[in-house]
C-alpha positions, -999 to +999 in steps of 0.1 A: -144-551+720-142-534+686-117-510+675-124-482+654-108-458+630-129-427+617-113-409+588-132-372+587-143-373+622-149-335+624-177-334+595-208-343+598-206-382+592-175-385+619-194-364+645-226-381+645-208-415+646-190-406+678-221-394+692-237-424+686-211-450+689-197-433+725-230-448+737-221-484+736-190-498+758-182-522+727-166-495+708-135-482+715-121-453+691-083-458+680-077-430+655-094-396+644-091-377+614-094-341+599-085-319+569-082-286+586-107-287+614-081-287+647-101-273+670-131-298+666-101-325+665-087-314+694-116-314+716-127-348+704-093-361+708-094-351+748-127-367+749-124-397+732-085-409+738-078-418+708-040-434+704-035-413+668-049-383+650-042-374+618-043-337+601-040-338+564-026-300+568+010-308+578+010-270+592-018-272+615-008-306+626+017-289+639-007-264+655-021-292+670+006-313+684+016-287+707-022-282+721-024-327+725-005-348+757+019-366+745+002-397+746-019-390+715+003-396+683-002-366+657+005-380+621+005-354+592-004-354+555-028-370+532-011-404+532-015-401+567-050-413+556-038-448+545-016-449+572-044-449+601-071-472+581-046-497+581-032-499+618-035-535+629-050-530+658-079-512+640-109-534+632-134-509+615-129-479+592-155-454+590-144-437+556-164-401+558-138-378+541-155-360+513-140-364+476-117-389+462-093-388+492-111-414+508-102-437+476-064-445+489-077-448+523-106-476+515-080-494+493-057-491+522-083-506+549-094-533+526-059-548+518-051-548+555-086-571+557-103-546+573-141-540+574-148-504+562-181-486+565-180-464+541-195-428+538-179-416+508-196-412+477-165-404+455-144-440+463-166-459+445-176-440+421-139-431+407-127-468+417-152-491+418-138-520+400-106-517+414-120-512+450-145-541+451-116-564+437-093-554+466-121-565+491-128-597+472-090-601+472-078-592+506-110-608+524-119-571+532-157-561+537-177-528+528-207-518+546-229-488+530-233-459+550-254-441+528-290-443+541-305-452+504-272-479+500-280-488+536-313-491+528-308-518+500-286-533+523-311-539+551-336-553+523-312-579+507-303-596+544-314-632+538-314-630+501-289-653+487-290-649+448-284-620+433-306-638+403-332-629+432-333-594+424-350-577+400-347-541+406-335-512+434-356-479+439-329-453+448-351-425+464-343-390+466-359-362+484-359-337+452-337-311+469-352-276+478-355-270+439-379-296+434-407-284+409-386-256+398-381-247+362-346-242+341-358-206+344-363-206+382-327-228+386-312-196+370-319-172+396-313-195+427-285-185+451-262-204+471-282-197+505-314-215+485-293-242+477-282-247+514-315-251+527-323-287+524-360-292+531-351-331+549-315-334+555-290-320+580-257-324+554-224-308+549-223-281+523-212-307+496-234-328+497-264-304+505-253-288+471-250-322+456-288-332+464-300-295+450-284-306+413-294-345+417-262-355+412-260-368+445-284-395+435-265-397+402-230-410+425-253-435+446-266-450+410-225-459+404-220-469+439-251-490+439-239-506+407-205-516+425-224-527+459-250-548+447-234-562+418-260-545+393-266-537+356-278-503+351-313-511+344-318-524+375-310-494+390-340-467+392-345-434+409-375-419+423-381-389+438-400-391+474-404-354+489-412-372+524-376-389+529-396-417+544-388-447+523-345-448+522-350-474+491-364-501+479-354-535+462-380-553+438-377-593+436-381-615+405-417-622+420-428-586+422-426-586+462-410-551+472-392-542+502-386-509+516-367-496+547-388-467+563-370-446+591-367-409+603-341-386+585-313-395+608-281-405+596-272-415+631-297-449+620-276-462+590-243-451+608-251-475+637-263-502+618-233-504+599-216-509+630-238-530+646-243-560+615-253-582+618-271-574+651-289-545+658-286-526+692-314-511+710-311-472+700-330-436+715-332-422+682-368-407+668-392-432+658-418-426+628-455-422+640-471-437+615-503-421+624-490-387+615-468-393+585-497-391+560-493-401+526-459-413+512-459-397+476-437-410+445-431-391+413-402-394+381-377-376+385-372-344+358-344-353+342-344-321+314-344-297+347-318-314+366-299-331+340-270-346+362-290-378+367-288-384+331-250-374+331-244-403+358-261-431+335-241-419+309-210-422+327-218-455+341-226-467+306-195-458+292-175-469+323-138-471+327-126-436+339-153-415+333-174-421+364-142-404+379-143-375+354-177-371+368-172-370+401-136-348+397-158-323+375-185-319+402-165-317+427-149-287+412-178-276+401-196-274+435-168-259+450-171-229+424-206-228+430-195-227+473-173-198+465-202-180+444-180-175+414-202-198+388-241-203+390-262-229+402-269-241+366-233-240+355-225-271+377-241-295+357-230-278+322-193-281+335-196-315+344-214-327+306-182-307+289-157-322+312-173-356+300-169-346+264-136-341+265-125-376+284-117-403+264-120-432+291-095-455+297-107-493+303-094-516+330-078-484+347-053-487+376-052-469+407-027-447+393-045-439+360-077-427+379-061-405+403-041-389+375-075-384+352-090-371+386-062-341+387-061-336+349-100-330+351-097-308+380-071-291+363-086-281+333-117-272+349-099-246+369-076-235+336-114-227+320-102-251+293-139-268+291-154-239+303 
């Protein structure tokens, strides 16, 4: 029996993880968490009966505490995520919270020697060096949940030496605005941006996919997860979203991982690894697929990819600035206070203002993150 904590259980990844993993008797849900959504968390707690739940919003935690039976302990505050992640009885922690809040919880889990199923991009983008160091130092392990990184991870099974890898290809659907010009992007609405052609995701990730920042963050993640150089990571637009990513080896052979656009597949693999479980999930019908197309990304119209490459080239705390600026800009767009094309512009200005700190501590990263957010909100880099 593997005992599981799901941080962000009320979000898109968290709810899908509960749905697919509850089909298998070898998993037990020990802890669940939410930021604000206590209505969904209450239903989950009553259904799966975890020993503990956590709510970041303390006032809502107080409300939930009155609703749940006494045997389910309710924790509160941002620090409760790290406390849940480090519980001694937990075997695997799924980190599926959105944003920088996943960093401290991931570090807590790794320092406790846990297996972390990582679905939070920002953790490795902002703190890649210290996260990978913690995994190595304390015997923790990171298993990728993102469909693209899961695909790379699957393709690399059986590869014994990193030197055998020539490059990897991260695929992107292109989002709802693939083929648009800059003039056309000036007119797109929030409603337009939330209509992803292939994937059903949360609002923030859906906007990141539309700007291609999602793929930019994945470039940074891939560097840390697979210990790659920048010139070994390439992005391809693949509108069908059937090939989730590929690895090219030094003999120029290529392995690809294909599958339906269903996040339950990479979630299940992260938990079943190194095995595979039989699953009643969508199956590819190759006779109905038609063509599989690949294109070069348009980085002039969608500059977020180049911003990510630049942040990674500079290194230090610059990727943390990329991430923080993007989070705030997307939040502003979701509130319809800026235009879609203002998102990369704000990120670029924030990066231009920052002077990177090298070999940063967790405190450095969190301080830079907060300073970047405050600066954008005060219009100092607008």
